C-alpha positions as CSV (number, residue, x, y, z in Angstrom):
1,M,27.9,-3.5,10.3
2,S,27.7,0.2,9.7
3,R,24.8,2.2,10.9
4,P,22.2,3.3,8.2
5,T,22.5,7.0,7.3
6,V,19.7,9.5,7.4
7,L,19.2,12.9,5.9
8,L,17.0,14.9,8.2
9,C,14.8,17.6,6.5
10,D,12.6,19.9,8.6
11,D,12.4,23.7,8.8
12,S,12.3,23.5,12.6
13,R,15.8,23.5,14.0
14,A,14.4,22.3,17.4
15,L,12.7,19.4,15.8
16,R,15.9,18.4,13.9
17,M,17.9,18.5,17.2
18,L,15.3,16.3,18.9
19,A,14.9,13.9,16.0
20,A,18.7,13.6,15.5
21,R,19.0,12.4,19.1
22,Q,16.1,9.9,18.6
23,L,17.6,8.7,15.4
24,S,21.0,8.1,17.0
25,D,19.3,6.1,19.8
26,C,17.6,4.0,17.1
27,G,20.9,3.1,15.5
28,F,21.0,5.6,12.7
29,D,23.7,8.2,11.8
30,V,22.4,11.6,10.8
31,V,24.8,12.6,7.9
32,G,23.0,15.8,6.9
33,E,20.2,18.2,7.7
34,A,18.1,20.5,5.5
35,G,15.8,23.4,6.4
36,N,13.9,23.4,3.1
37,G,13.2,21.2,0.1
38,N,15.9,22.8,-2.1
39,E,18.5,22.0,0.6
40,A,17.1,18.5,0.9
41,F,17.5,17.8,-2.8
42,D,21.1,19.2,-2.8
43,Q,22.0,17.3,0.4
44,Y,20.5,14.1,-1.0
45,Q,22.7,14.4,-4.2
46,A,25.8,15.1,-2.1
47,L,25.4,12.5,0.6
48,K,23.3,9.7,-0.9
49,P,21.9,8.7,2.5
50,D,20.2,5.3,3.1
51,V,16.9,7.1,4.1
52,V,15.5,10.6,4.0
53,L,13.2,11.9,6.7
54,L,11.3,14.7,4.9
55,D,9.0,17.2,6.4
56,L,6.0,18.2,4.2
57,V,5.6,21.8,5.1
58,M,8.8,23.8,4.5
59,P,9.7,27.2,2.9
60,E,10.9,27.7,-0.7
61,C,10.3,24.1,-1.8
62,D,8.0,21.9,0.2
63,G,8.4,18.2,1.0
64,K,6.2,17.0,-1.8
65,Q,8.2,18.9,-4.4
66,A,11.5,17.7,-2.9
67,L,10.2,14.1,-2.9
68,G,9.4,14.4,-6.6
69,R,12.9,15.8,-7.4
70,I,14.7,13.2,-5.3
71,L,12.8,10.3,-6.8
72,A,13.2,11.7,-10.4
73,Q,16.9,11.7,-9.9
74,D,17.1,8.4,-7.9
75,P,14.0,6.2,-8.3
76,D,15.4,3.9,-5.5
77,A,15.6,6.6,-2.9
78,R,14.0,5.7,0.4
79,V,12.0,8.6,1.7
80,V,9.9,8.8,4.8
81,I,7.5,11.7,5.0
82,L,7.3,13.7,8.3
83,S,4.0,15.5,8.8
84,S,2.4,17.4,11.6
85,L,-0.8,18.0,9.6
86,G,-3.6,15.6,9.6
87,A,-3.2,16.0,5.9
88,Q,-4.1,12.5,4.9
89,S,-4.5,13.4,1.2
90,D,-1.0,15.0,1.1
91,I,0.5,11.8,2.7
92,E,-1.4,9.6,0.3
93,D,-0.1,11.7,-2.6
94,C,3.5,11.3,-1.3
95,L,3.0,7.5,-1.0
96,K,1.7,7.4,-4.6
97,L,4.7,9.4,-5.7
98,G,7.0,6.8,-4.1
99,A,7.6,7.7,-0.4
100,K,8.1,4.5,1.6
101,S,6.1,5.5,4.7
102,Y,5.3,8.5,6.9
103,L,5.6,9.6,10.5
104,Q,3.3,11.9,12.4
105,K,4.7,14.7,14.6
106,P,5.3,14.7,17.4
107,I,7.5,11.7,16.6
108,D,7.0,8.6,18.7
109,P,10.6,7.1,19.0
110,E,9.4,3.5,18.9
111,V,7.3,4.1,15.7
112,M,10.2,6.0,14.1
113,D,12.5,3.1,14.9
114,R,10.2,0.6,13.3
115,V,9.3,2.7,10.3
116,L,12.9,3.7,9.4
117,H,14.2,0.1,9.9
118,E,11.5,-1.1,7.6
119,A,12.4,1.6,5.0
120,V,16.0,0.5,4.9
121,A,15.4,-3.3,5.1
C-alpha cells in the first residue's frame, strides 16, 4: 500500500524541515511545500495530496483564505490546520469552513500521527 501524501504549508522553513521528518516517521510522503497561502493553493491544484497541513498565519494569503480557496475548488479536500496561536475562534472558523482537524505548535509527533491518519481514513 502506498503512503498517504501530504502538502506541508508553513512560512517557517525550519518548521517545514522538522515537520517533514516527523511526517515521514509517521508513514506519510511530503509531496510539496508552500510558504504562503497562494503557494498552498497552487501546490494543492498541482499535486492533489491526500491531506494538507496548513499553517494559519502566513504572508500574502493566510491559512483561512487558502482553506476557503482549496475547499471551493475541491470540497472533498482534507485539510488539517496548524496553529501556534491559542486562537480558538480562528480554529473553530476553519473547522466550520471544512477543515478536518487542527494541530497546535510545537507539534507533538504522536498527536500528529493520530490526527493525520484520522484525516485520511
